[in-house]
PDB file of N, CA, C, O and CB in Angstrom:
ATOM      1  N   MET A   1     132.891 100.407 124.866  1.00  0.00           N
ATOM      2  CA  MET A   1     133.651 101.621 125.103  1.00  0.00           C
ATOM      3  C   MET A   1     134.527 101.913 123.895  1.00  0.00           C
ATOM      4  O   MET A   1     135.307 101.065 123.464  1.00  0.00           O
ATOM      5  CB  MET A   1     134.504 101.496 126.380  1.00  0.00           C
ATOM      6  N   LYS A   2     134.398 103.076 123.371  1.00  0.00           N
ATOM      7  CA  LYS A   2     135.178 103.481 122.209  1.00  0.00           C
ATOM      8  C   LYS A   2     136.336 104.365 122.641  1.00  0.00           C
ATOM      9  O   LYS A   2     136.360 104.895 123.752  1.00  0.00           O
ATOM     10  CB  LYS A   2     134.294 104.213 121.188  1.00  0.00           C
ATOM     11  N   ALA A   3     137.296 104.509 121.734  1.00  0.00           N
ATOM     12  CA  ALA A   3     138.432 105.396 121.994  1.00  0.00           C
ATOM     13  C   ALA A   3     137.920 106.825 122.133  1.00  0.00           C
ATOM     14  O   ALA A   3     136.954 107.206 121.471  1.00  0.00           O
ATOM     15  CB  ALA A   3     139.499 105.297 120.858  1.00  0.00           C
ATOM     16  N   PRO A   4     138.558 107.613 122.982  1.00  0.00           N
ATOM     17  CA  PRO A   4     138.103 108.996 123.162  1.00  0.00           C
ATOM     18  C   PRO A   4     138.280 109.807 121.893  1.00  0.00           C
ATOM     19  O   PRO A   4     139.140 109.516 121.062  1.00  0.00           O
ATOM     20  CB  PRO A   4     138.857 109.661 124.308  1.00  0.00           C
ATOM     21  N   GLY A   5     137.474 110.801 121.764  1.00  0.00           N
ATOM     22  CA  GLY A   5     137.562 111.674 120.605  1.00  0.00           C
ATOM     23  C   GLY A   5     136.753 111.134 119.444  1.00  0.00           C
ATOM     24  O   GLY A   5     136.294 109.992 119.473  1.00  0.00           O
ATOM     25  N   PRO A   6     136.582 111.953 118.427  1.00  0.00           N
ATOM     26  CA  PRO A   6     135.727 111.579 117.316  1.00  0.00           C
ATOM     27  C   PRO A   6     136.352 110.573 116.345  1.00  0.00           C
ATOM     28  O   PRO A   6     135.631 109.926 115.584  1.00  0.00           O
ATOM     29  CB  PRO A   6     135.343 112.799 116.572  1.00  0.00           C
ATOM     30  N   ASP A   7     137.675 110.432 116.360  1.00  0.00           N
ATOM     31  CA  ASP A   7     138.306 109.610 115.334  1.00  0.00           C
ATOM     32  C   ASP A   7     139.388 108.702 115.923  1.00  0.00           C
ATOM     33  O   ASP A   7     140.524 109.139 116.105  1.00  0.00           O
ATOM     34  CB  ASP A   7     138.906 110.498 114.249  1.00  0.00           C
ATOM     35  N   PRO A   8     139.051 107.450 116.222  1.00  0.00           N
ATOM     36  CA  PRO A   8     140.055 106.521 116.747  1.00  0.00           C
ATOM     37  C   PRO A   8     141.233 106.326 115.793  1.00  0.00           C
ATOM     38  O   PRO A   8     142.355 106.086 116.238  1.00  0.00           O
ATOM     39  CB  PRO A   8     139.414 105.181 117.037  1.00  0.00           C
ATOM     40  N   ALA A   9     140.987 106.427 114.486  1.00  0.00           N
ATOM     41  CA  ALA A   9     142.073 106.276 113.512  1.00  0.00           C
ATOM     42  C   ALA A   9     143.109 107.386 113.673  1.00  0.00           C
ATOM     43  O   ALA A   9     144.308 107.145 113.532  1.00  0.00           O
ATOM     44  CB  ALA A   9     141.515 106.281 112.079  1.00  0.00           C
ATOM     45  N   ALA A  10     142.649 108.595 113.968  1.00  0.00           N
ATOM     46  CA  ALA A  10     143.577 109.705 114.182  1.00  0.00           C
ATOM     47  C   ALA A  10     144.396 109.483 115.453  1.00  0.00           C
ATOM     48  O   ALA A  10     145.590 109.781 115.480  1.00  0.00           O
ATOM     49  CB  ALA A  10     142.812 111.042 114.266  1.00  0.00           C
ATOM     50  N   TYR A  11     143.766 108.963 116.501  1.00  0.00           N
ATOM     51  CA  TYR A  11     144.491 108.678 117.745  1.00  0.00           C
ATOM     52  C   TYR A  11     145.521 107.581 117.500  1.00  0.00           C
ATOM     53  O   TYR A  11     146.643 107.663 117.999  1.00  0.00           O
ATOM     54  CB  TYR A  11     143.509 108.259 118.877  1.00  0.00           C
ATOM     55  N   LEU A  12     145.152 106.563 116.742  1.00  0.00           N
ATOM     56  CA  LEU A  12     146.068 105.485 116.407  1.00  0.00           C
ATOM     57  C   LEU A  12     147.256 106.026 115.607  1.00  0.00           C
ATOM     58  O   LEU A  12     148.399 105.651 115.867  1.00  0.00           O
ATOM     59  CB  LEU A  12     145.337 104.384 115.612  1.00  0.00           C
ATOM     60  N   ALA A  13     146.996 106.891 114.653  1.00  0.00           N
ATOM     61  CA  ALA A  13     148.073 107.494 113.864  1.00  0.00           C
ATOM     62  C   ALA A  13     149.008 108.311 114.745  1.00  0.00           C
ATOM     63  O   ALA A  13     150.223 108.288 114.555  1.00  0.00           O
ATOM     64  CB  ALA A  13     147.495 108.379 112.755  1.00  0.00           C
ATOM     65  N   ALA A  14     148.442 109.033 115.711  1.00  0.00           N
ATOM     66  CA  ALA A  14     149.274 109.824 116.628  1.00  0.00           C
ATOM     67  C   ALA A  14     150.149 108.920 117.495  1.00  0.00           C
ATOM     68  O   ALA A  14     151.314 109.234 117.742  1.00  0.00           O
ATOM     69  CB  ALA A  14     148.390 110.715 117.521  1.00  0.00           C
ATOM     70  N   LEU A  15     149.590 107.799 117.959  1.00  0.00           N
ATOM     71  CA  LEU A  15     150.385 106.844 118.741  1.00  0.00           C
ATOM     72  C   LEU A  15     151.533 106.281 117.906  1.00  0.00           C
ATOM     73  O   LEU A  15     152.663 106.172 118.382  1.00  0.00           O
ATOM     74  CB  LEU A  15     149.495 105.696 119.260  1.00  0.00           C
ATOM     75  N   ARG A  16     151.237 105.929 116.677  1.00  0.00           N
ATOM     76  CA  ARG A  16     152.280 105.384 115.804  1.00  0.00           C
ATOM     77  C   ARG A  16     153.379 106.397 115.538  1.00  0.00           C
ATOM     78  O   ARG A  16     154.551 106.033 115.440  1.00  0.00           O
ATOM     79  CB  ARG A  16     151.678 104.924 114.487  1.00  0.00           C
ATOM     80  N   ALA A  17     153.009 107.663 115.421  1.00  0.00           N
ATOM     81  CA  ALA A  17     154.012 108.712 115.209  1.00  0.00           C
ATOM     82  C   ALA A  17     154.850 108.944 116.477  1.00  0.00           C
ATOM     83  O   ALA A  17     156.055 109.183 116.393  1.00  0.00           O
ATOM     84  CB  ALA A  17     153.325 110.027 114.780  1.00  0.00           C
ATOM     85  N   GLU A  18     154.213 108.872 117.629  1.00  0.00           N
ATOM     86  CA  GLU A  18     154.924 109.103 118.891  1.00  0.00           C
ATOM     87  C   GLU A  18     155.833 107.937 119.262  1.00  0.00           C
ATOM     88  O   GLU A  18     156.871 108.134 119.892  1.00  0.00           O
ATOM     89  CB  GLU A  18     153.929 109.349 120.012  1.00  0.00           C
ATOM     90  N   PHE A  19     155.445 106.724 118.873  1.00  0.00           N
ATOM     91  CA  PHE A  19     156.193 105.511 119.224  1.00  0.00           C
ATOM     92  C   PHE A  19     156.525 104.718 117.962  1.00  0.00           C
ATOM     93  O   PHE A  19     155.981 103.633 117.761  1.00  0.00           O
ATOM     94  CB  PHE A  19     155.386 104.632 120.217  1.00  0.00           C
ATOM     95  N   PRO A  20     157.413 105.243 117.103  1.00  0.00           N
ATOM     96  CA  PRO A  20     157.697 104.567 115.828  1.00  0.00           C
ATOM     97  C   PRO A  20     158.396 103.216 115.988  1.00  0.00           C
ATOM     98  O   PRO A  20     158.396 102.405 115.062  1.00  0.00           O
ATOM     99  CB  PRO A  20     158.546 105.458 114.965  1.00  0.00           C
ATOM    100  N   GLU A  21     158.986 102.975 117.146  1.00  0.00           N
ATOM    101  CA  GLU A  21     159.684 101.707 117.364  1.00  0.00           C
ATOM    102  C   GLU A  21     158.735 100.567 117.740  1.00  0.00           C
ATOM    103  O   GLU A  21     159.163  99.423 117.889  1.00  0.00           O
ATOM    104  CB  GLU A  21     160.727 101.876 118.448  1.00  0.00           C
ATOM    105  N   TRP A  22     157.473 100.877 117.891  1.00  0.00           N
ATOM    106  CA  TRP A  22     156.445  99.889 118.250  1.00  0.00           C
ATOM    107  C   TRP A  22     155.523  99.647 117.062  1.00  0.00           C
ATOM    108  O   TRP A  22     155.267 100.551 116.268  1.00  0.00           O
ATOM    109  CB  TRP A  22     155.626 100.363 119.483  1.00  0.00           C
ATOM    110  N   GLY A  23     155.027  98.421 116.950  1.00  0.00           N
ATOM    111  CA  GLY A  23     153.942  98.114 116.031  1.00  0.00           C
ATOM    112  C   GLY A  23     152.647  98.241 116.817  1.00  0.00           C
ATOM    113  O   GLY A  23     152.475  97.554 117.824  1.00  0.00           O
ATOM    114  N   ILE A  24     151.744  99.092 116.388  1.00  0.00           N
ATOM    115  CA  ILE A  24     150.526  99.369 117.155  1.00  0.00           C
ATOM    116  C   ILE A  24     149.303  99.075 116.294  1.00  0.00           C
ATOM    117  O   ILE A  24     149.197  99.543 115.160  1.00  0.00           O
ATOM    118  CB  ILE A  24     150.503 100.842 117.651  1.00  0.00           C
ATOM    119  N   VAL A  25     148.384  98.294 116.853  1.00  0.00           N
ATOM    120  CA  VAL A  25     147.128  97.977 116.186  1.00  0.00           C
ATOM    121  C   VAL A  25     145.980  98.193 117.164  1.00  0.00           C
ATOM    122  O   VAL A  25     146.159  98.127 118.380  1.00  0.00           O
ATOM    123  CB  VAL A  25     147.132  96.518 115.648  1.00  0.00           C
ATOM    124  N   ALA A  26     144.812  98.449 116.617  1.00  0.00           N
ATOM    125  CA  ALA A  26     143.652  98.698 117.481  1.00  0.00           C
ATOM    126  C   ALA A  26     142.374  98.243 116.811  1.00  0.00           C
ATOM    127  O   ALA A  26     142.229  98.291 115.590  1.00  0.00           O
ATOM    128  CB  ALA A  26     143.552 100.181 117.841  1.00  0.00           C
ATOM    129  N   ASP A  27     141.462  97.803 117.644  1.00  0.00           N
ATOM    130  CA  ASP A  27     140.082  97.544 117.240  1.00  0.00           C
ATOM    131  C   ASP A  27     139.216  98.247 118.279  1.00  0.00           C
ATOM    132  O   ASP A  27     138.800  97.622 119.255  1.00  0.00           O
ATOM    133  CB  ASP A  27     139.757  95.978 117.145  1.00  0.00           C
ATOM    134  N   PRO A  28     138.938  99.532 118.089  1.00  0.00           N
ATOM    135  CA  PRO A  28     138.221 100.319 119.092  1.00  0.00           C
ATOM    136  C   PRO A  28     136.818  99.801 119.388  1.00  0.00           C
ATOM    137  O   PRO A  28     136.275 100.085 120.456  1.00  0.00           O
ATOM    138  CB  PRO A  28     138.133 101.742 118.642  1.00  0.00           C
ATOM    139  N   GLU A  29     136.231  99.062 118.484  1.00  0.00           N
ATOM    140  CA  GLU A  29     134.883  98.542 118.703  1.00  0.00           C
ATOM    141  C   GLU A  29     134.842  97.401 119.713  1.00  0.00           C
ATOM    142  O   GLU A  29     133.794  97.147 120.306  1.00  0.00           O
ATOM    143  CB  GLU A  29     134.300  98.076 117.397  1.00  0.00           C
ATOM    144  N   ARG A  30     135.958  96.710 119.919  1.00  0.00           N
ATOM    145  CA  ARG A  30     135.954  95.516 120.792  1.00  0.00           C
ATOM    146  C   ARG A  30     136.124  95.802 122.260  1.00  0.00           C
ATOM    147  O   ARG A  30     135.417  95.065 122.947  1.00  0.00           O
ATOM    148  CB  ARG A  30     137.026  94.594 120.378  1.00  0.00           C
ATOM    149  N   PRO A  31     136.783  96.573 122.872  1.00  0.00           N
ATOM    150  CA  PRO A  31     137.917  97.441 122.533  1.00  0.00           C
ATOM    151  C   PRO A  31     139.250  96.766 122.858  1.00  0.00           C
ATOM    152  O   PRO A  31     139.467  96.290 123.972  1.00  0.00           O
ATOM    153  CB  PRO A  31     137.808  98.777 123.286  1.00  0.00           C
ATOM    154  N   ILE A  32     140.121  96.737 121.880  1.00  0.00           N
ATOM    155  CA  ILE A  32     141.462  96.177 122.059  1.00  0.00           C
ATOM    156  C   ILE A  32     142.460  97.099 121.377  1.00  0.00           C
ATOM    157  O   ILE A  32     142.333  97.414 120.193  1.00  0.00           O
ATOM    158  CB  ILE A  32     141.559  94.722 121.484  1.00  0.00           C
ATOM    159  N   TRP A  33     143.435  97.518 122.133  1.00  0.00           N
ATOM    160  CA  TRP A  33     144.560  98.297 121.613  1.00  0.00           C
ATOM    161  C   TRP A  33     145.816  97.544 122.022  1.00  0.00           C
ATOM    162  O   TRP A  33     145.975  97.202 123.194  1.00  0.00           O
ATOM    163  CB  TRP A  33     144.562  99.794 122.162  1.00  0.00           C
ATOM    164  N   MET A  34     146.721  97.278 121.066  1.00  0.00           N
ATOM    165  CA  MET A  34     147.932  96.519 121.353  1.00  0.00           C
ATOM    166  C   MET A  34     149.144  97.154 120.704  1.00  0.00           C
ATOM    167  O   MET A  34     149.064  97.787 119.651  1.00  0.00           O
ATOM    168  CB  MET A  34     147.784  95.084 120.882  1.00  0.00           C
ATOM    169  N   ALA A  35     150.273  96.961 121.376  1.00  0.00           N
ATOM    170  CA  ALA A  35     151.549  97.395 120.832  1.00  0.00           C
ATOM    171  C   ALA A  35     152.540  96.256 121.006  1.00  0.00           C
ATOM    172  O   ALA A  35     152.554  95.586 122.039  1.00  0.00           O
ATOM    173  CB  ALA A  35     152.054  98.701 121.527  1.00  0.00           C
ATOM    174  N   VAL A  36     153.360  96.041 120.000  1.00  0.00           N
ATOM    175  CA  VAL A  36     154.385  95.001 120.069  1.00  0.00           C
ATOM    176  C   VAL A  36     155.735  95.598 119.693  1.00  0.00           C
ATOM    177  O   VAL A  36     155.847  96.510 118.872  1.00  0.00           O
ATOM    178  CB  VAL A  36     154.033  93.809 119.136  1.00  0.00           C
ATOM    179  N   ARG A  37     156.755  95.033 120.339  1.00  0.00           N
ATOM    180  CA  ARG A  37     158.128  95.416 119.995  1.00  0.00           C
ATOM    181  C   ARG A  37     158.960  94.150 120.079  1.00  0.00           C
ATOM    182  O   ARG A  37     159.045  93.511 121.127  1.00  0.00           O
ATOM    183  CB  ARG A  37     158.693  96.553 120.952  1.00  0.00           C
ATOM    184  N   GLY A  38     159.560  93.807 118.980  1.00  0.00           N
ATOM    185  CA  GLY A  38     160.326  92.565 118.930  1.00  0.00           C
ATOM    186  C   GLY A  38     159.398  91.350 118.978  1.00  0.00           C
ATOM    187  O   GLY A  38     158.229  91.417 118.597  1.00  0.00           O
ATOM    188  N   ARG A  39     159.954  90.251 119.452  1.00  0.00           N
ATOM    189  CA  ARG A  39     159.173  89.017 119.499  1.00  0.00           C
ATOM    190  C   ARG A  39     158.575  88.744 120.867  1.00  0.00           C
ATOM    191  O   ARG A  39     157.710  87.878 121.002  1.00  0.00           O
ATOM    192  CB  ARG A  39     160.029  87.857 119.093  1.00  0.00           C
ATOM    193  N   THR A  40     159.017  89.461 121.869  1.00  0.00           N
ATOM    194  CA  THR A  40     158.608  89.081 123.226  1.00  0.00           C
ATOM    195  C   THR A  40     157.847  90.145 124.000  1.00  0.00           C
ATOM    196  O   THR A  40     157.301  89.844 125.062  1.00  0.00           O
ATOM    197  CB  THR A  40     159.800  88.706 124.000  1.00  0.00           C
ATOM    198  N   LEU A  41     157.791  91.361 123.516  1.00  0.00           N
ATOM    199  CA  LEU A  41     157.158  92.425 124.289  1.00  0.00           C
ATOM    200  C   LEU A  41     155.815  92.802 123.683  1.00  0.00           C
ATOM    201  O   LEU A  41     155.750  93.289 122.554  1.00  0.00           O
ATOM    202  CB  LEU A  41     158.070  93.654 124.362  1.00  0.00           C
ATOM    203  N   LEU A  42     154.748  92.576 124.434  1.00  0.00           N
ATOM    204  CA  LEU A  42     153.382  92.889 124.009  1.00  0.00           C
ATOM    205  C   LEU A  42     152.718  93.698 125.108  1.00  0.00           C
ATOM    206  O   LEU A  42     152.758  93.322 126.280  1.00  0.00           O
ATOM    207  CB  LEU A  42     152.565  91.590 123.697  1.00  0.00           C
ATOM    208  N   VAL A  43     152.110  94.805 124.727  1.00  0.00           N
ATOM    209  CA  VAL A  43     151.378  95.649 125.672  1.00  0.00           C
ATOM    210  C   VAL A  43     149.945  95.718 125.171  1.00  0.00           C
ATOM    211  O   VAL A  43     149.698  95.990 123.996  1.00  0.00           O
ATOM    212  CB  VAL A  43     152.022  97.093 125.805  1.00  0.00           C
ATOM    213  N   ARG A  44     149.006  95.470 126.069  1.00  0.00           N
ATOM    214  CA  ARG A  44     147.595  95.453 125.693  1.00  0.00           C
ATOM    215  C   ARG A  44     146.827  96.433 126.580  1.00  0.00           C
ATOM    216  O   ARG A  44     147.136  96.583 127.762  1.00  0.00           O
ATOM    217  CB  ARG A  44     147.002  94.017 125.814  1.00  0.00           C
ATOM    218  N   ALA A  45     145.824  97.099 126.000  1.00  0.00           N
ATOM    219  CA  ALA A  45     145.043  98.077 126.755  1.00  0.00           C
ATOM    220  C   ALA A  45     143.613  98.107 126.229  1.00  0.00           C
ATOM    221  O   ALA A  45     143.318  97.595 125.149  1.00  0.00           O
ATOM    222  CB  ALA A  45     145.686  99.485 126.666  1.00  0.00           C
ATOM    223  N   SER A  46     142.738  98.715 127.016  1.00  0.00           N
ATOM    224  CA  SER A  46     141.328  98.808 126.631  1.00  0.00           C
ATOM    225  C   SER A  46     141.019 100.041 125.795  1.00  0.00           C
ATOM    226  O   SER A  46     139.966 100.118 125.161  1.00  0.00           O
ATOM    227  CB  SER A  46     140.464  98.812 127.861  1.00  0.00           C
ATOM    228  N   ASP A  47     141.935 101.008 125.792  1.00  0.00           N
ATOM    229  CA  ASP A  47     141.742 102.185 124.940  1.00  0.00           C
ATOM    230  C   ASP A  47     143.083 102.849 124.653  1.00  0.00           C
ATOM    231  O   ASP A  47     144.107 102.488 125.234  1.00  0.00           O
ATOM    232  CB  ASP A  47     140.776 103.193 125.607  1.00  0.00           C
ATOM    233  N   GLY A  48     143.061 103.818 123.752  1.00  0.00           N
ATOM    234  CA  GLY A  48     144.283 104.490 123.321  1.00  0.00           C
ATOM    235  C   GLY A  48     145.038 105.206 124.424  1.00  0.00           C
ATOM    236  O   GLY A  48     146.254 105.046 124.528  1.00  0.00           O
ATOM    237  N   PRO A  49     144.356 105.999 125.260  1.00  0.00           N
ATOM    238  CA  PRO A  49     145.092 106.700 126.318  1.00  0.00           C
ATOM    239  C   PRO A  49     145.777 105.757 127.317  1.00  0.00           C
ATOM    240  O   PRO A  49     146.869 106.059 127.798  1.00  0.00           O
ATOM    241  CB  PRO A  49     144.150 107.613 127.063  1.00  0.00           C
ATOM    242  N   VAL A  50     145.154 104.638 127.626  1.00  0.00           N
ATOM    243  CA  VAL A  50     145.789 103.673 128.531  1.00  0.00           C
ATOM    244  C   VAL A  50     147.022 103.076 127.852  1.00  0.00           C
ATOM    245  O   VAL A  50     148.066 102.926 128.485  1.00  0.00           O
ATOM    246  CB  VAL A  50     144.787 102.546 128.940  1.00  0.00           C
ATOM    247  N   LEU A  51     146.906 102.739 126.578  1.00  0.00           N
ATOM    248  CA  LEU A  51     148.056 102.208 125.849  1.00  0.00           C
ATOM    249  C   LEU A  51     149.177 103.239 125.816  1.00  0.00           C
ATOM    250  O   LEU A  51     150.338 102.893 126.034  1.00  0.00           O
ATOM    251  CB  LEU A  51     147.655 101.804 124.415  1.00  0.00           C
ATOM    252  N   ARG A  52     148.851 104.489 125.548  1.00  0.00           N
ATOM    253  CA  ARG A  52     149.866 105.548 125.508  1.00  0.00           C
ATOM    254  C   ARG A  52     150.571 105.669 126.851  1.00  0.00           C
ATOM    255  O   ARG A  52     151.796 105.778 126.904  1.00  0.00           O
ATOM    256  CB  ARG A  52     149.230 106.894 125.122  1.00  0.00           C
ATOM    257  N   ARG A  53     149.810 105.651 127.928  1.00  0.00           N
ATOM    258  CA  ARG A  53     150.405 105.760 129.265  1.00  0.00           C
ATOM    259  C   ARG A  53     151.364 104.598 129.524  1.00  0.00           C
ATOM    260  O   ARG A  53     152.459 104.800 130.050  1.00  0.00           O
ATOM    261  CB  ARG A  53     149.301 105.792 130.349  1.00  0.00           C
ATOM    262  N   ARG A  54     150.961 103.404 129.163  1.00  0.00           N
ATOM    263  CA  ARG A  54     151.823 102.228 129.380  1.00  0.00           C
ATOM    264  C   ARG A  54     153.084 102.288 128.528  1.00  0.00           C
ATOM    265  O   ARG A  54     154.167 101.943 129.001  1.00  0.00           O
ATOM    266  CB  ARG A  54     151.055 100.942 129.069  1.00  0.00           C
ATOM    267  N   LEU A  55     152.955 102.719 127.287  1.00  0.00           N
ATOM    268  CA  LEU A  55     154.132 102.835 126.428  1.00  0.00           C
ATOM    269  C   LEU A  55     155.082 103.909 126.936  1.00  0.00           C
ATOM    270  O   LEU A  55     156.301 103.744 126.879  1.00  0.00           O
ATOM    271  CB  LEU A  55     153.715 103.145 124.993  1.00  0.00           C
ATOM    272  N   ARG A  56     154.529 105.003 127.431  1.00  0.00           N
ATOM    273  CA  ARG A  56     155.376 106.060 127.998  1.00  0.00           C
ATOM    274  C   ARG A  56     156.119 105.545 129.219  1.00  0.00           C
ATOM    275  O   ARG A  56     157.296 105.856 129.399  1.00  0.00           O
ATOM    276  CB  ARG A  56     154.534 107.297 128.372  1.00  0.00           C
ATOM    277  N   GLU A  57     155.459 104.769 130.054  1.00  0.00           N
ATOM    278  CA  GLU A  57     156.114 104.195 131.231  1.00  0.00           C
ATOM    279  C   GLU A  57     157.248 103.257 130.814  1.00  0.00           C
ATOM    280  O   GLU A  57     158.341 103.309 131.378  1.00  0.00           O
ATOM    281  CB  GLU A  57     155.089 103.439 132.104  1.00  0.00           C
ATOM    282  N   LEU A  58     156.988 102.414 129.839  1.00  0.00           N
ATOM    283  CA  LEU A  58     158.026 101.491 129.360  1.00  0.00           C
ATOM    284  C   LEU A  58     159.191 102.207 128.710  1.00  0.00           C
ATOM    285  O   LEU A  58     160.330 101.745 128.781  1.00  0.00           O
ATOM    286  CB  LEU A  58     157.436 100.512 128.381  1.00  0.00           C
ATOM    287  N   SER A  59     158.910 103.337 128.074  1.00  0.00           N
ATOM    288  CA  SER A  59     159.941 104.112 127.398  1.00  0.00           C
ATOM    289  C   SER A  59     160.680 105.046 128.344  1.00  0.00           C
ATOM    290  O   SER A  59     161.668 105.668 127.953  1.00  0.00           O
ATOM    291  CB  SER A  59     159.332 104.908 126.275  1.00  0.00           C
ATOM    292  N   GLY A  60     160.211 105.151 129.587  1.00  0.00           N
ATOM    293  CA  GLY A  60     160.849 106.039 130.541  1.00  0.00           C
ATOM    294  C   GLY A  60     160.503 107.501 130.341  1.00  0.00           C
ATOM    295  O   GLY A  60     161.205 108.378 130.844  1.00  0.00           O
ATOM    296  N   ARG A  61     159.435 107.774 129.616  1.00  0.00           N
ATOM    297  CA  ARG A  61     159.005 109.152 129.374  1.00  0.00           C
ATOM    298  C   ARG A  61     158.003 109.550 130.469  1.00  0.00           C
ATOM    299  O   ARG A  61     157.138 108.761 130.848  1.00  0.00           O
ATOM    300  CB  ARG A  61     158.366 109.303 127.939  1.00  0.00           C
ATOM    301  N   ARG A  62     158.132 110.741 130.952  1.00  0.00           N
ATOM    302  CA  ARG A  62     157.256 111.212 132.030  1.00  0.00           C
ATOM    303  C   ARG A  62     156.101 112.069 131.519  1.00  0.00           C
ATOM    304  O   ARG A  62     154.999 111.992 132.061  1.00  0.00           O
ATOM    305  CB  ARG A  62     158.062 112.003 133.039  1.00  0.00           C
ATOM    306  N   ARG A  63     156.327 112.877 130.498  1.00  0.00           N
ATOM    307  CA  ARG A  63     155.287 113.787 130.027  1.00  0.00           C
ATOM    308  C   ARG A  63     154.404 113.159 129.014  1.00  0.00           C
ATOM    309  O   ARG A  63     153.477 113.800 128.520  1.00  0.00           O
ATOM    310  CB  ARG A  63     155.884 115.016 129.457  1.00  0.00           C
TER     311      ARG A  63
END
């Protein structure tokens, strides 16, 4: 399963811009998308939209 849309790199860049306080890495071919903040908080997802939803929930953002 690949990231939605034609360019996973563009989706990754958009996530990084939306959540600058997180370190975000992805391997869409495996599929693994991860975000880290500090030394203890790690969020893992199977694709970009799931990761975005989880980060929004953690950040208290609704939209």
